[in-house]
N, C-alpha and C positions, 0 to 999 in steps of 0.2 A: 504494500500500500504506500502510495506516495502522496505527500501534501505539500503545498507551497505556502510558506509562512513568510510574508514580505518577499524578500529576494532569496530567502534560504529554502532550499529544497531538502526535505527530510524523507528518507526511505526507511520504513519500519518493517522488519521481518520477524518471523517467529520460527524458532527451531522447535518443531513439535515433539521430538524425542526428549529434549531437555525439559520442555514444558510438562510433559507427562511424568517424567521422573520427579520433578518438583511437586507436582500434584500428589503423587503417590507418597512422597515423604510427608507432605502436609496431612494426608489422610491417616498415615501411621501415627503421627504425633497427636492428632485429634482422637484417635482410637485409644491411645494410652491415657490421655486426659479424661476421656469418658470413663474408663475403668477406674481411674483414681477417684473421680467424683462419685461413682457408684459405690465404691468401698467406703468413702467418707460418709455418704448418705446412710449406709447400713450401720455404721458406728453411731451416727447421730440418732437414728431410730432406736437402736438398742439402749442408748443412754436415756432417751426420752421415756421409753417403756419402763426401764429400771427406776427412774425417778417417780413415775406415776405409781408403780407398785409400792415403792417405799412410802409415798404419801398416803396411799390407801391403807397400808398396814398401820401407820401411825394414827390415822383417824379411827381405825377399828379399835385400836388399843385405848384411845381416849374415850370412845363410846363405852367400852367395857368398864372403865373406871367410874363412869357416871351411873352405872346400874344401881347401886345402893340408893342413890337419890331418886331414881325413878320409882322405886317401890314405895316411897313415902307419898307419892302424888295421888 
């Protein structure tokens, strides 16, 4: 493809083999990044569930300690 910019003539070419190699490298890097984020999401999910279970357990224990006061109502 050629374009005229003022008096300057520019010819742009594309080496398709190098372009495809670059695209494949980019795909590989994005694939690795996707795996890393997936693993990170799994860890975050586990931490969230563990926190929720801990909070529910603590609430259940607090309810059990209130039982004697319920019998007086």
